[in-house]
C-alpha positions as CSV (number, residue, x, y, z in Angstrom):
1,M,-118.9,54.8,-16.3
2,C,-120.9,56.9,-18.6
3,G,-123.6,55.7,-21.0
4,I,-123.5,55.6,-24.8
5,V,-126.3,55.0,-27.3
6,G,-126.5,55.2,-31.0
7,Y,-129.1,54.6,-33.7
8,I,-129.4,54.5,-37.4
9,G,-132.5,53.3,-39.3
10,N,-135.8,54.5,-40.7
11,R,-137.2,56.1,-37.6
12,Q,-136.5,59.5,-35.9
13,A,-133.3,59.0,-34.0
14,A,-133.7,61.5,-31.1
15,P,-136.6,59.8,-29.2
16,I,-134.8,56.5,-29.5
17,L,-131.6,58.0,-28.2
18,L,-133.3,59.6,-25.2
19,Q,-135.1,56.4,-24.4
20,G,-131.9,54.5,-24.5
21,L,-130.1,57.1,-22.3
22,S,-132.9,56.8,-19.8
23,K,-132.0,53.1,-19.4
24,L,-128.3,54.1,-18.9
25,E,-128.6,57.0,-16.6
26,Y,-127.4,54.8,-13.7
27,R,-124.0,54.9,-15.5
28,G,-123.6,58.7,-15.1
29,Y,-125.9,61.7,-14.6
30,D,-123.6,64.7,-14.4
31,S,-124.7,65.9,-17.9
32,A,-126.1,64.5,-21.1
33,G,-126.2,65.3,-24.8
34,I,-127.2,64.0,-28.2
35,T,-126.3,64.7,-31.8
36,V,-128.6,63.9,-34.8
37,R,-127.9,64.2,-38.5
38,N,-130.7,64.5,-41.1
39,G,-129.2,63.2,-44.4
40,S,-126.4,65.5,-45.6
41,D,-127.4,68.4,-43.4
42,P,-124.9,69.5,-40.7
43,A,-125.2,67.7,-37.4
44,V,-127.2,69.2,-34.6
45,V,-125.8,68.9,-31.1
46,V,-127.8,69.5,-27.9
47,K,-126.2,69.3,-24.5
48,T,-127.4,70.0,-21.0
49,I,-126.0,69.9,-17.5
50,G,-127.6,67.7,-14.8
51,K,-129.9,64.8,-15.1
52,L,-131.3,63.5,-18.3
53,H,-134.8,65.1,-17.9
54,N,-133.1,68.5,-18.7
55,L,-132.1,67.2,-22.1
56,V,-135.6,65.6,-22.6
57,E,-137.2,69.0,-21.9
58,K,-134.8,70.9,-24.1
59,T,-135.5,68.7,-27.1
60,D,-139.2,68.4,-26.5
61,E,-138.7,64.6,-25.9
62,G,-136.6,64.5,-29.1
63,R,-139.3,65.9,-31.4
64,A,-137.3,69.0,-31.9
65,L,-134.5,67.1,-33.7
66,V,-135.1,65.7,-37.2
67,G,-132.9,62.9,-38.5
68,N,-132.6,59.1,-38.5
69,C,-128.9,58.9,-37.5
70,G,-127.6,59.9,-34.1
71,I,-125.6,59.2,-31.0
72,G,-126.1,60.2,-27.3
73,H,-124.2,60.2,-24.1
74,T,-124.9,60.5,-20.3
75,R,-121.8,61.5,-18.4
76,W,-120.0,60.6,-15.2
77,A,-117.3,63.3,-15.0
78,T,-113.6,62.3,-15.1
79,H,-111.6,64.9,-17.0
80,G,-113.3,68.3,-16.5
81,A,-116.1,69.3,-14.1
82,P,-119.7,68.6,-14.9
83,S,-120.8,71.4,-17.3
84,K,-122.5,72.0,-20.6
85,T,-119.1,72.7,-22.2
86,N,-117.6,69.4,-21.0
87,A,-120.7,67.4,-21.8
88,H,-120.6,65.0,-24.8
89,P,-120.9,64.9,-27.8
90,H,-117.8,66.7,-28.8
91,V,-116.8,68.1,-32.2
92,S,-113.6,68.4,-34.2
93,G,-114.0,72.1,-35.1
94,N,-112.6,75.1,-33.3
95,C,-116.0,76.0,-31.9
96,T,-116.7,78.9,-29.6
97,N,-120.2,77.7,-28.6
98,S,-119.1,74.6,-26.6
99,G,-119.7,72.4,-29.6
100,S,-123.5,72.7,-29.4
101,G,-126.1,73.8,-31.9
102,V,-125.7,73.2,-35.6
103,V,-122.1,72.2,-36.2
104,E,-120.2,72.0,-39.5
105,S,-117.4,69.9,-38.0
106,E,-116.1,66.9,-39.9
107,V,-116.3,64.6,-36.9
108,V,-118.7,64.5,-34.0
109,G,-118.4,61.9,-31.3
110,V,-118.9,60.5,-27.8
111,H,-116.5,58.5,-25.6
112,N,-116.4,56.4,-22.5
113,G,-113.2,55.7,-20.7
114,I,-110.0,57.6,-19.9
115,I,-107.3,58.7,-22.4
116,E,-104.1,58.6,-20.2
117,N,-101.9,60.5,-22.7
118,Y,-104.4,63.1,-23.6
119,Q,-102.2,66.0,-22.6
120,E,-99.4,64.9,-24.9
121,L,-101.9,64.4,-27.7
122,K,-103.5,67.8,-27.0
123,A,-100.1,69.5,-27.3
124,K,-99.5,67.8,-30.6
125,L,-102.9,69.0,-32.0
126,E,-102.4,72.6,-30.7
127,R,-99.2,72.7,-32.8
128,H,-101.4,71.9,-35.8
129,D,-103.8,74.8,-35.1
130,Y,-106.5,72.9,-33.2
131,R,-108.2,74.9,-30.5
132,F,-110.0,73.4,-27.5
133,Y,-113.2,74.6,-25.8
134,S,-113.5,71.9,-23.1
135,Q,-111.3,70.3,-20.4
136,T,-112.1,66.8,-21.5
137,D,-109.9,64.0,-22.9
138,T,-112.8,63.2,-25.2
139,E,-112.5,66.4,-27.2
140,V,-108.8,65.6,-27.7
141,L,-109.8,62.1,-29.0
142,I,-112.3,63.5,-31.5
143,K,-109.9,66.1,-32.8
144,L,-107.2,63.4,-33.2
145,V,-109.5,61.4,-35.4
146,D,-110.2,64.5,-37.5
147,Y,-106.4,65.1,-37.7
148,Y,-105.6,61.7,-39.1
149,Y,-108.7,61.7,-41.4
150,K,-107.5,64.9,-43.0
151,K,-103.8,64.4,-42.9
152,Y,-103.7,61.1,-44.7
153,K,-106.9,61.5,-46.7
154,V,-108.1,58.1,-45.6
155,G,-111.5,56.6,-44.8
156,P,-113.0,56.6,-41.3
157,I,-111.8,53.1,-40.4
158,D,-108.2,53.9,-41.3
159,A,-108.5,57.2,-39.4
160,L,-109.7,55.4,-36.4
161,A,-107.0,52.8,-36.7
162,K,-104.3,55.5,-36.8
163,T,-105.9,57.2,-33.8
164,I,-106.2,54.2,-31.5
165,V,-102.6,53.0,-31.9
166,R,-101.5,56.4,-30.6
167,V,-103.8,56.4,-27.6
168,R,-103.1,55.0,-24.2
169,G,-106.0,54.2,-21.9
170,S,-109.5,52.9,-22.3
171,Y,-112.3,53.9,-24.7
172,A,-115.6,53.1,-26.2
173,L,-115.6,55.6,-29.1
174,V,-118.5,56.4,-31.3
175,V,-118.2,58.9,-34.1
176,M,-120.1,60.3,-37.1
177,F,-118.4,61.9,-40.2
178,S,-120.0,64.6,-42.3
179,D,-118.8,62.9,-45.4
180,Y,-120.6,59.7,-44.4
181,P,-124.1,60.8,-43.3
182,D,-125.6,57.3,-43.3
183,R,-122.9,55.7,-41.2
184,I,-121.7,55.5,-37.6
185,F,-118.2,54.3,-36.8
186,V,-117.0,52.8,-33.5
187,A,-113.8,51.6,-31.8
188,R,-113.2,49.9,-28.5
189,K,-110.6,49.1,-25.9
190,D,-111.5,48.0,-22.4
191,S,-114.7,50.0,-22.2
192,P,-117.9,48.0,-22.9
193,M,-119.9,48.4,-26.1
194,I,-122.5,46.3,-27.9
195,I,-124.0,46.7,-31.3
196,G,-127.5,45.4,-32.1
197,V,-129.3,44.9,-35.4
198,N,-132.9,44.3,-36.3
199,D,-134.9,44.7,-39.5
200,G,-133.2,47.6,-41.2
201,E,-132.1,49.3,-37.9
202,S,-128.9,49.3,-35.9
203,F,-128.3,50.2,-32.3
204,I,-125.2,51.0,-30.3
205,A,-125.0,50.9,-26.5
206,S,-122.6,50.6,-23.6
207,D,-125.0,48.3,-21.8
208,V,-127.8,45.9,-22.8
209,P,-130.9,47.6,-21.2
210,A,-130.5,50.6,-23.6
211,I,-131.5,48.5,-26.6
212,L,-133.4,45.6,-25.1
213,E,-136.8,46.9,-26.2
214,H,-135.6,47.1,-29.9
215,T,-133.5,44.0,-30.4
216,R,-132.1,40.9,-28.7
217,N,-129.5,40.2,-31.4
218,V,-126.2,41.9,-30.4
219,Y,-122.5,41.8,-31.3
220,Y,-119.7,42.3,-28.8
221,I,-116.9,44.3,-30.3
222,G,-113.5,43.2,-29.1
223,N,-110.5,45.1,-27.9
224,L,-108.7,47.2,-30.5
225,E,-111.5,46.5,-33.0
226,M,-113.6,48.9,-35.1
227,A,-116.9,48.7,-36.8
228,E,-118.8,50.5,-39.6
229,I,-122.5,50.6,-38.9
230,S,-125.3,51.3,-41.3
231,A,-129.1,50.7,-41.1
232,G,-129.5,47.0,-40.3
233,D,-125.9,46.1,-41.1
234,V,-122.5,46.2,-39.4
235,T,-119.0,45.3,-40.6
236,F,-116.1,44.7,-38.1
237,Y,-112.5,45.4,-38.7
238,N,-109.2,44.6,-36.9
239,L,-106.4,47.1,-36.3
240,D,-105.0,46.4,-39.8
241,G,-108.3,47.5,-41.4
242,D,-109.2,43.9,-42.5
243,A,-112.8,42.9,-42.2
244,I,-113.5,40.2,-39.6
245,E,-116.4,38.0,-38.8
246,K,-118.3,38.0,-35.6
247,E,-121.1,35.8,-34.2
248,V,-124.3,37.3,-33.1
249,T,-125.4,36.7,-29.5
250,K,-129.0,36.5,-28.4
251,I,-129.8,38.3,-25.2
252,E,-132.2,36.2,-23.0
253,W,-133.1,38.9,-20.5
254,D,-136.7,39.8,-20.3
255,A,-137.2,43.4,-21.4
256,Q,-139.8,43.9,-18.6
257,S,-137.0,43.2,-16.0
258,A,-135.4,46.5,-17.0
259,Q,-138.6,48.4,-16.0
260,R,-139.6,49.5,-12.5
261,G,-142.8,47.3,-12.7
262,G,-144.8,49.5,-10.3
263,Y,-142.1,49.9,-7.7
264,E,-141.1,53.5,-6.7
265,H,-137.5,52.7,-7.3
266,F,-135.4,50.0,-9.1
267,M,-133.6,49.2,-5.9
268,M,-136.8,48.1,-4.1
269,K,-137.9,46.1,-7.2
270,E,-134.5,44.4,-7.3
271,I,-134.5,43.7,-3.6
272,H,-137.9,41.9,-4.1
273,E,-136.6,40.0,-7.2
274,Q,-133.9,38.3,-5.1
275,P,-135.9,35.1,-4.3
276,K,-136.6,34.5,-8.0
277,V,-133.2,35.2,-9.4
278,V,-131.5,33.3,-6.7
279,L,-133.7,30.3,-7.4
280,D,-133.0,30.6,-11.2
281,T,-129.3,30.7,-10.5
282,L,-129.5,27.7,-8.2
283,H,-131.5,25.7,-10.8
284,K,-128.9,26.5,-13.4
285,Y,-126.2,24.4,-11.6
286,I,-128.1,22.0,-9.3
287,T,-129.2,18.6,-10.6
288,G,-131.4,15.8,-9.0
289,K,-134.6,15.9,-7.1
290,D,-136.4,14.7,-4.0
291,G,-133.5,15.3,-1.6
292,S,-130.9,13.7,-3.8
293,Y,-129.0,16.6,-5.3
294,D,-125.7,17.3,-6.9
295,I,-123.9,20.4,-8.4
296,D,-123.1,20.2,-12.1
297,L,-120.4,22.6,-13.4
298,S,-119.9,20.7,-16.7
299,E,-121.3,23.7,-18.6
300,I,-118.5,25.8,-17.2
301,G,-115.9,23.2,-18.1
302,I,-114.6,22.7,-14.5
303,T,-113.7,19.1,-13.8
304,D,-113.1,17.2,-10.5
305,E,-109.5,16.6,-11.7
306,M,-108.9,20.3,-12.2
307,I,-110.3,21.0,-8.7
308,R,-108.1,18.3,-7.1
309,S,-105.0,19.9,-8.7
310,L,-105.5,23.3,-6.9
311,S,-103.3,24.4,-4.1
312,E,-105.0,27.6,-3.2
313,I,-107.6,30.1,-4.4
314,Y,-107.5,33.9,-4.9
315,I,-110.8,35.8,-5.0
316,V,-110.3,39.1,-6.7
317,A,-113.1,41.8,-6.9
318,C,-114.1,45.3,-6.2
319,G,-116.9,46.8,-4.0
320,S,-119.8,44.5,-3.2
321,A,-118.3,41.7,-5.3
322,W,-115.3,41.9,-2.9
323,H,-117.7,41.4,0.0
324,V,-119.0,38.3,-1.7
325,G,-115.4,37.1,-1.8
326,M,-115.0,37.9,1.9
327,E,-118.0,35.8,2.8
328,A,-117.0,33.0,0.4
329,Q,-113.6,32.8,2.0
330,Y,-115.1,31.7,5.3
331,V,-117.4,29.2,3.6
332,I,-114.7,27.6,1.4
333,E,-112.1,27.4,4.1
334,E,-114.6,25.7,6.5
335,L,-115.9,23.2,3.9
336,T,-112.7,22.4,2.1
337,D,-109.0,21.9,2.7
338,L,-108.0,24.9,0.5
339,Q,-106.6,28.2,1.7
340,V,-108.4,31.3,0.2
341,R,-107.1,34.8,-0.2
342,V,-109.5,37.6,-1.0
343,E,-107.9,40.6,-2.8
344,L,-109.1,44.0,-3.9
345,A,-108.6,44.1,-7.6
346,S,-107.2,47.6,-7.5
347,E,-104.5,46.4,-5.1
348,F,-103.9,42.9,-6.5
349,R,-103.0,44.2,-10.0
350,Y,-100.2,46.4,-8.7
351,R,-98.7,44.1,-6.1
352,K,-95.7,41.9,-6.7
353,N,-97.7,38.8,-6.1
354,R,-95.9,35.4,-5.7
355,L,-98.7,33.5,-7.4
356,V,-98.3,29.7,-7.5
357,K,-99.0,28.0,-10.9
358,D,-101.6,25.6,-9.5
359,A,-103.8,28.2,-8.0
360,L,-107.2,29.4,-9.2
361,V,-108.0,33.1,-9.5
362,I,-111.7,33.8,-9.3
363,I,-112.8,37.2,-10.7
364,I,-116.2,38.4,-9.5
365,S,-117.9,41.3,-11.4
366,Q,-121.6,42.0,-12.1
367,S,-120.9,43.8,-15.4
368,G,-117.9,41.8,-16.4
369,E,-116.3,45.1,-17.4
370,T,-114.9,46.4,-14.1
371,A,-111.6,47.9,-15.1
372,D,-109.5,46.8,-12.2
373,S,-110.9,43.3,-12.1
374,L,-110.3,43.0,-15.9
375,A,-106.7,44.1,-15.4
376,A,-106.2,41.6,-12.5
377,L,-107.6,38.8,-14.7
378,R,-105.2,39.7,-17.5
379,M,-102.3,39.8,-15.0
380,A,-103.2,36.3,-13.7
381,K,-103.4,34.9,-17.2
382,E,-100.0,36.4,-18.1
383,K,-98.5,34.5,-15.1
384,G,-100.1,31.3,-16.3
385,I,-102.7,31.0,-13.5
386,T,-106.1,29.4,-14.2
387,T,-108.9,32.0,-14.0
388,L,-112.6,31.6,-13.4
389,A,-115.0,34.5,-14.0
390,L,-118.2,35.0,-12.0
391,V,-120.3,37.5,-14.0
392,N,-123.8,38.5,-14.8
393,V,-123.4,39.8,-18.4
394,V,-123.1,37.2,-21.1
395,G,-120.3,38.1,-23.6
396,S,-118.7,40.7,-21.3
397,S,-114.9,41.2,-21.4
398,I,-114.2,39.3,-18.2
399,A,-116.5,36.5,-19.3
400,R,-114.7,36.2,-22.7
401,E,-111.2,36.4,-21.5
402,A,-111.3,34.0,-18.4
403,D,-110.4,30.4,-18.8
404,Y,-113.8,29.4,-17.3
405,C,-117.0,31.4,-16.7
406,M,-119.8,30.9,-14.3
407,Y,-122.9,33.0,-15.0
408,T,-125.4,34.4,-12.5
409,L,-129.0,34.8,-13.7
410,A,-129.7,38.1,-12.0
411,G,-131.0,39.8,-15.1
412,P,-130.4,43.5,-15.7
413,E,-129.7,45.4,-12.5
414,I,-130.4,49.1,-12.9
415,S,-130.0,50.6,-9.4
416,V,-126.4,51.7,-8.8
417,A,-126.4,49.9,-5.4
418,T,-126.3,46.2,-6.1
419,T,-128.7,43.8,-4.4
420,K,-129.9,40.9,-6.5
421,A,-126.6,40.6,-8.4
422,Y,-124.8,40.4,-5.0
423,S,-127.1,37.6,-3.8
424,C,-126.7,35.6,-7.0
425,Q,-122.9,35.9,-6.8
426,L,-123.1,34.7,-3.2
427,V,-125.1,31.5,-4.0
428,C,-122.7,30.8,-6.9
429,M,-119.8,30.9,-4.5
430,Y,-121.7,28.6,-2.1
431,M,-122.2,26.1,-4.9
432,L,-118.6,26.4,-6.0
433,A,-117.5,25.7,-2.3
434,L,-119.6,22.6,-2.2
435,K,-118.3,21.3,-5.5
436,I,-114.7,21.8,-4.4
437,A,-115.4,20.1,-1.1
438,A,-116.9,17.1,-2.9
439,A,-114.3,16.8,-5.6
440,R,-111.5,16.9,-3.0
441,G,-113.1,14.3,-0.7
442,C,-113.9,16.7,2.1
443,M,-117.5,15.5,2.2
444,E,-119.2,12.4,0.9
445,S,-122.3,14.1,-0.4
446,V,-123.5,17.7,-1.0
447,S,-127.1,16.7,-1.1
448,S,-128.1,17.9,2.4
449,Y,-126.3,21.2,1.9
450,V,-128.0,21.7,-1.5
451,T,-131.3,21.1,0.2
452,E,-130.5,24.0,2.5
453,L,-129.5,26.2,-0.5
454,L,-132.8,25.5,-2.3
455,S,-134.7,26.7,0.8
456,L,-133.1,30.1,0.6
457,P,-135.6,31.7,-1.9
458,D,-138.6,31.0,0.3
459,K,-136.8,32.2,3.4
460,M,-135.8,35.4,1.6
461,T,-139.5,36.0,0.9
462,K,-140.2,35.6,4.6
463,V,-137.6,38.3,5.4
464,L,-139.1,40.6,2.9
465,D,-142.5,40.2,4.5
466,D,-141.2,41.8,7.6
467,K,-140.0,45.0,5.8
468,E,-142.5,47.3,7.5
469,R,-140.7,47.0,10.8
470,I,-137.5,48.0,9.2
471,Q,-139.2,51.0,7.5
472,W,-140.5,52.1,10.9
473,F,-137.0,51.8,12.4
474,A,-135.4,53.7,9.5
475,S,-137.8,56.6,10.1
476,K,-136.4,57.0,13.6
477,Y,-132.8,57.1,12.5
478,S,-132.9,59.1,9.3
479,N,-131.0,61.9,11.0
480,A,-128.2,59.6,12.2
481,R,-124.6,60.9,11.6
482,D,-122.6,57.7,12.3
483,I,-123.6,54.1,12.1
484,F,-121.3,51.2,13.0
485,F,-121.7,47.5,11.9
486,I,-120.0,44.8,13.8
487,G,-119.8,41.0,13.5
488,R,-117.4,38.1,13.4
489,G,-116.6,35.6,10.7
490,I,-119.4,35.4,8.1
491,D,-121.3,38.0,10.1
492,Y,-118.4,40.5,9.6
493,A,-118.6,39.9,5.8
494,V,-122.3,40.7,5.9
495,C,-121.6,43.9,7.9
496,L,-119.1,45.0,5.2
497,E,-121.9,44.9,2.6
498,G,-124.5,46.3,4.9
499,S,-122.3,49.3,5.7
500,L,-121.6,49.9,2.0
501,K,-125.3,49.9,1.2
502,M,-125.8,52.5,4.0
503,K,-123.2,55.0,2.8
504,E,-123.9,54.5,-0.9
505,I,-127.5,55.6,-0.9
506,S,-128.2,57.4,2.4
507,Y,-124.9,59.4,2.6
508,I,-124.7,58.5,6.3
509,H,-121.2,57.8,7.5
510,S,-121.0,54.1,8.3
511,E,-118.2,51.6,9.0
512,A,-118.0,47.9,9.4
513,Y,-115.6,46.3,11.9
514,A,-114.7,42.9,13.0
515,A,-116.3,43.0,16.5
516,G,-113.1,41.9,18.2
517,E,-111.3,45.0,16.9
518,L,-113.6,47.5,18.7
519,K,-111.3,47.8,21.7
520,H,-108.4,48.6,19.4
521,G,-109.5,52.2,18.7
522,T,-113.0,52.2,17.2
523,I,-114.9,52.2,20.5
524,S,-113.6,55.7,21.2
525,L,-116.1,56.9,18.5
526,I,-119.1,55.6,20.4
527,E,-121.2,58.3,22.1
528,D,-124.8,58.7,23.3
529,G,-127.3,57.7,20.6
530,T,-124.7,56.2,18.1
531,L,-126.4,53.4,16.3
532,V,-124.5,50.1,16.4
533,I,-125.8,47.2,14.3
534,G,-124.6,43.8,15.2
535,T,-125.0,40.7,13.0
536,L,-125.3,37.6,15.2
537,T,-126.1,34.5,13.1
538,Q,-123.0,32.3,13.9
539,T,-123.7,30.2,16.9
540,D,-120.1,29.7,18.0
541,L,-119.4,33.5,17.8
542,Y,-122.8,34.7,19.0
543,E,-121.9,35.4,22.7
544,K,-118.6,37.1,21.8
545,T,-120.2,39.5,19.4
546,L,-123.1,40.2,21.8
547,S,-120.5,41.0,24.5
548,N,-118.9,43.5,22.2
549,M,-122.3,45.1,21.6
550,M,-122.8,45.4,25.3
551,E,-119.5,47.3,25.6
552,C,-121.0,49.8,23.1
553,K,-124.3,50.0,24.9
554,S,-122.5,50.9,28.2
555,R,-121.1,53.9,26.4
556,G,-124.4,55.1,25.2
557,A,-124.9,53.3,21.9
558,Y,-128.4,52.3,20.6
559,L,-128.2,48.6,19.5
560,M,-129.9,46.8,16.6
561,G,-129.3,43.1,16.3
562,I,-129.8,40.7,13.4
563,T,-130.0,37.1,14.2
564,A,-131.8,33.8,13.5
565,Y,-135.2,32.8,14.9
566,G,-134.6,30.9,18.1
567,K,-132.0,33.2,19.5
568,Y,-134.6,35.2,21.4
569,D,-132.4,36.1,24.4
570,V,-130.8,38.8,22.2
571,E,-133.9,40.9,22.9
572,D,-132.9,41.2,26.5
573,S,-129.7,43.0,25.4
574,V,-130.4,45.1,22.3
575,N,-132.9,47.8,21.6
576,F,-134.3,46.5,18.3
577,T,-134.1,43.0,16.8
578,V,-134.6,41.6,13.4
579,Y,-134.9,37.9,12.9
580,V,-134.3,35.8,9.8
581,P,-135.3,32.2,9.2
582,T,-132.8,29.5,10.3
583,V,-130.7,27.8,7.6
584,D,-127.3,26.2,7.6
585,E,-125.1,28.9,9.0
586,H,-122.7,28.7,6.1
587,F,-125.4,30.2,4.0
588,I,-127.3,32.5,6.4
589,G,-125.5,35.6,5.1
590,S,-127.9,35.5,2.1
591,L,-130.7,36.1,4.5
592,A,-129.0,38.5,7.0
593,I,-128.1,41.0,4.3
594,I,-131.7,41.6,3.2
595,P,-132.7,43.6,6.3
596,L,-129.6,45.7,5.8
597,Q,-130.4,46.4,2.2
598,L,-133.9,47.5,3.3
599,L,-132.6,49.6,6.0
600,G,-130.3,51.5,3.6
601,Y,-133.1,51.9,1.2
602,Y,-135.7,53.2,3.7
603,L,-133.1,55.6,5.3
604,S,-132.4,57.1,1.8
605,V,-136.2,57.4,1.1
606,A,-136.8,59.1,4.4
607,K,-134.1,61.6,3.6
608,G,-135.6,62.4,0.2
609,L,-132.6,61.2,-1.7
610,D,-132.3,59.7,-5.2
611,V,-132.1,56.0,-4.3
612,D,-131.2,54.6,-7.7
613,K,-128.7,57.3,-8.7
614,P,-126.7,58.3,-5.7
615,R,-124.4,61.2,-6.0
616,N,-120.9,60.8,-7.5
617,L,-121.5,57.1,-8.2
618,A,-122.1,55.1,-11.4
619,K,-123.1,51.5,-11.9
620,S,-120.1,50.0,-13.8
621,V,-116.7,51.2,-12.9
622,T,-114.9,50.9,-16.2
623,V,-112.1,53.3,-15.5
624,E,-109.4,53.2,-12.8
């Protein structure tokens, strides 16, 4: 949650900070603020409530603030309601003006994460005459840095070290000290942060898109590590205050992919990018040509011997990534001899799991920083279980800490509601299922299946070509109050994701159910005009799901069906039908989800909502 940017160099900082925050607003948009320092002059702090454009207007696009060193923040509220007072940056002084304006404070800073023991720390500081103007844990953290800096008369790095050993929780902390006007200092635990350098300039961000236009050379700061940043240079320190070496990572993402590219919203752009990024991801792991294909996971380090040693698989994830796991469960269990359990990371990490040593735990996360998924990974590793990360962000925490890592090639995904990252995760799980099946002798060759996978991008394009029909249908149902999604098997997993897309961005109440469960209570909610969307792509389950839809229709429901070309008899039963191209039915979920992505998008647009930044949501959930 929340977005952080920082800059120090030879240019005016404020416009660069605002530009960076605009790339991170998907991480939080309750309030925003920046602070800039011009040499040894006192820091100037400007904060606004609401979306970033308010801060842009207040600072005249940054031109009103002079100085080449600064930090900025866009907030997703945790402690304290959205307000100017609770907005970041926060200051160490006992201010009466919400910490904004020209401030003489020793320390000014921003923070992502949650400080769990902030009340205990706040009480300690109050005993030492600190006064608080906000309800945030961040202000406590900034004042704690100030306390140790003054009490022990140490440098900033030592003050940070003394602070973080007394803090419980997660943080990406960025601070400026008045005594060090040409430096920015950072510390990190469990919340993402990167540091970029380029020709006498340094950049700080909580996600890659914020600095992609300025540099591709970044450092990933580790847990319980700190850094001192000057113009074009950075020095890293461990908790003992000793300097440590880090390797620079080159970001391969295209800067243009973080722009809307002529689309009205990032979400629509990212929906249309799915054929390309899915093809890129497939080509990363598929070898061979002319119908003779194989799947090569040697880059990951996974061997056939390791696969043969497995007794079961746990897939652990949150949100849409969990839906990927749900669909993958059906595919892996049908193609291989392994049992699969799909777990919500937020539940898995707190259960008394009886994990077997020869299992594989697969952690799926777009950002690679999802707090619950990261905690689940660490728990599995503590128990000695082999872990595999499936992530999109190179160098992210989950990628670094897992035993093995499989990368998707989705590129930067800006819209809060995932589309292309979801699809890339899905095809990676398909490939992993095939690799497991081949290694364990469940099939002689994967070539025919891979041929089907390689056909997906073109077939996705065909689905997108039919989007005007879905737009028309969405305009009819923009006032819907309740929408139900039903399906069986893989179709049920598709419904879970389709329903989430609907509620995320259109704010329409929607639920997904296994179709056979309708008569166990849910059907009582059906009334005249209720929209019921059935996914009917699995031949052996087609008639059963259609029968369940008819039960809804007899109670007044309006029916929409999604199925494959050839199953035209569905039109005799439902009110509106969407067809997707035929493909091996293990993989057809990759096609069936696209009409549901489009439906959620068009309903949101029809209601005049902010598609890319839905209320109360942020892109990366880096706090519990």
